[in-house]
C-alpha positions as CSV (number, residue, x, y, z in Angstrom):
1,X,82.7,62.1,-9.4
2,X,81.2,64.3,-6.7
3,X,79.9,66.9,-9.2
4,X,78.5,64.1,-11.4
5,X,76.7,62.3,-8.5
6,X,75.6,65.3,-6.5
7,X,74.6,67.6,-9.3
8,X,74.5,66.2,-12.8
9,X,72.6,63.1,-11.8
10,X,69.9,65.2,-10.2
11,X,69.9,67.6,-13.1
12,X,69.5,64.9,-15.7
13,X,66.8,62.9,-13.8
14,X,64.8,66.0,-13.1
15,X,64.9,67.1,-16.7
16,X,64.0,63.6,-18.0
17,X,60.9,63.6,-15.7
18,X,60.0,67.3,-16.2
19,X,57.1,66.7,-18.7
20,X,55.5,64.2,-16.3
21,X,56.1,66.5,-13.3
22,X,54.4,69.4,-15.2
23,X,51.4,67.2,-16.0
24,X,51.1,66.3,-12.3
25,X,51.0,70.0,-11.2
26,X,50.7,71.2,-8.6
27,X,54.0,69.4,-7.8
28,X,57.2,70.1,-6.1
29,X,60.9,69.3,-6.8
30,X,63.1,69.1,-3.8
31,X,66.9,69.2,-4.0
32,X,68.9,68.2,-0.9
33,X,71.9,70.4,-0.7
34,X,74.1,71.3,2.3
35,X,75.3,74.2,4.4
36,X,78.6,73.3,2.7
37,X,77.3,75.2,-0.3
38,X,78.3,78.4,1.5
39,X,82.0,77.6,1.0
40,X,81.5,76.6,-2.6
41,X,82.3,78.3,-5.8
42,X,81.6,77.0,-9.3
43,X,85.0,76.6,-11.0
44,X,84.0,76.6,-14.6
45,X,87.6,76.2,-15.7
46,X,88.0,72.9,-13.8
47,X,84.4,71.8,-13.2
48,X,85.5,68.1,-12.5
49,X,88.4,69.2,-10.2
50,X,90.8,67.3,-12.5
51,X,93.6,70.0,-12.2
52,X,93.2,70.3,-8.5
53,X,91.1,68.0,-6.3
54,X,90.3,68.5,-2.7
55,X,87.3,66.5,-1.3
56,X,85.7,69.4,0.7
57,X,86.1,71.9,-2.1
58,X,84.6,69.5,-4.7
59,X,81.8,68.7,-2.3
60,X,81.0,72.3,-1.6
61,X,81.0,73.1,-5.3
62,X,78.5,70.3,-6.0
63,X,76.2,71.4,-3.1
64,X,76.3,75.0,-4.4
65,X,75.3,73.6,-7.8
66,X,72.3,72.0,-6.1
67,X,71.1,75.4,-4.8
68,X,71.8,77.1,-8.1
69,X,69.9,74.4,-10.0
70,X,66.9,74.7,-7.8
71,X,66.8,78.5,-8.2
72,X,67.3,78.4,-12.0
73,X,64.7,75.6,-12.3
74,X,62.2,77.8,-10.4
75,X,62.6,80.6,-12.9
76,X,62.2,78.2,-15.9
77,X,59.1,76.6,-14.4
78,X,57.3,79.8,-13.4
79,X,53.6,79.6,-14.1
80,X,53.6,75.8,-14.6
81,X,52.3,74.9,-11.1
82,X,55.7,73.2,-10.3
83,X,57.7,74.7,-7.4
84,X,61.3,73.9,-6.4
85,X,63.1,74.0,-3.1
86,X,66.7,73.3,-2.0
87,X,67.6,72.5,1.6
88,X,70.2,71.7,4.2
89,X,69.0,68.7,6.2
90,X,71.6,69.1,9.0
91,X,74.4,66.9,10.0
92,X,72.9,63.5,10.1
93,X,74.2,60.4,11.9
94,X,74.6,57.9,9.1
95,X,76.9,55.0,8.3
96,X,78.8,57.0,5.6
97,X,81.9,57.3,7.7
98,X,82.3,53.5,7.8
99,X,84.3,53.9,4.5
100,X,86.9,56.3,6.0
101,X,90.0,54.1,6.2
102,X,92.2,56.6,8.0
103,X,90.7,59.3,10.2
104,X,93.0,62.1,11.3
105,X,93.1,62.8,15.0
106,X,91.5,66.3,14.4
107,X,88.7,64.6,12.5
108,X,88.2,62.1,15.3
109,X,88.0,64.9,17.9
110,X,85.5,66.9,15.7
111,X,83.4,63.8,15.3
112,X,83.3,63.1,19.0
113,X,82.3,66.8,19.7
114,X,79.9,66.9,16.8
115,X,78.0,63.9,18.0
116,X,76.0,66.2,20.2
117,X,75.0,68.4,17.2
118,X,74.2,65.5,14.9
119,X,70.6,64.7,14.0
120,X,69.0,61.3,13.8
121,X,67.8,60.3,10.3
122,X,64.2,61.1,11.4
123,X,65.2,64.5,12.6
124,X,67.3,65.1,9.4
125,X,64.3,64.3,7.2
126,X,62.1,67.0,8.7
127,X,63.1,69.9,6.4
128,X,62.6,67.7,3.4
129,X,59.2,66.7,4.5
130,X,58.4,70.3,5.3
131,X,59.3,71.3,1.8
132,X,57.3,68.4,0.3
133,X,54.0,69.0,2.1
134,X,53.7,72.3,3.9
135,X,50.8,74.2,2.3
136,X,52.3,77.6,3.2
137,X,55.0,77.0,0.6
138,X,52.8,76.6,-2.4
139,X,53.4,80.2,-3.6
140,X,57.2,80.0,-2.9
141,X,59.7,78.5,-5.4
142,X,63.5,78.5,-5.7
143,X,64.0,79.2,-2.0
144,X,66.6,77.5,0.3
145,X,65.5,76.0,3.7
146,X,67.1,74.7,6.8
147,X,65.5,73.5,10.1
148,X,62.0,73.9,8.4
149,X,62.5,77.6,7.8
150,X,63.6,79.7,4.8
151,X,67.3,80.7,5.0
152,X,69.3,83.0,2.8
153,X,71.9,81.0,0.9
154,X,75.4,82.2,0.0
155,X,76.0,85.2,-2.2
156,X,77.2,83.0,-5.1
157,X,74.0,80.9,-4.7
158,X,72.0,84.0,-5.6
159,X,74.0,84.9,-8.7
160,X,71.7,84.6,-11.7
161,X,74.6,84.7,-14.2
162,X,76.3,81.8,-12.5
163,X,73.0,79.8,-12.3
164,X,72.3,80.4,-16.0
165,X,75.8,79.5,-17.1
166,X,75.8,76.4,-14.9
167,X,72.4,75.3,-16.4
168,X,73.8,75.7,-20.0
169,X,77.0,73.8,-19.1
170,X,75.0,71.1,-17.4
171,X,72.7,70.6,-20.4
172,X,75.8,70.2,-22.6
173,X,77.5,67.8,-20.2
174,X,74.4,65.4,-20.0
175,X,73.4,65.9,-23.7
176,X,70.2,67.8,-23.1
177,X,70.5,70.7,-25.6
178,X,66.8,70.5,-26.6
179,X,65.7,73.7,-24.8
180,X,62.5,72.2,-23.4
181,X,62.8,73.7,-20.0
């Protein structure tokens, strides 16, 4: 579910809109990832985590897929006037935790300590806005950002073989084997 929602949905929607986005150039495609991508690895043998599921591992894989997607898309769109960016918005105070039925004591402690590091939704939106409108980024594409600055993503996020293999698999999974991108 996490891989489908966090990666495949974005992958499919972007590809379905790609002709229109190219016609609208100069344009930008922004993918919200997470610092959690640094702990991720793409498990091609169990991409849906059906053999072994752990929420954090699955989440990290999906967020790594976001960074890889943005980098691979940048390569495929080179020269079209469309640029891509992935980013970590920060830890944002939202209502997502309202669905946690049982919080562990460790999690409760971390959340209480972490409240001082948490951004408001307005603060968390700043890097997305930066990537969307900052004119200094017009010649950049496929880069990763956090706190309105370029950051170096994880080593696996920079692996061209993994990004290409993930792209091909994602095309197959969503039924886009037309080679238009």
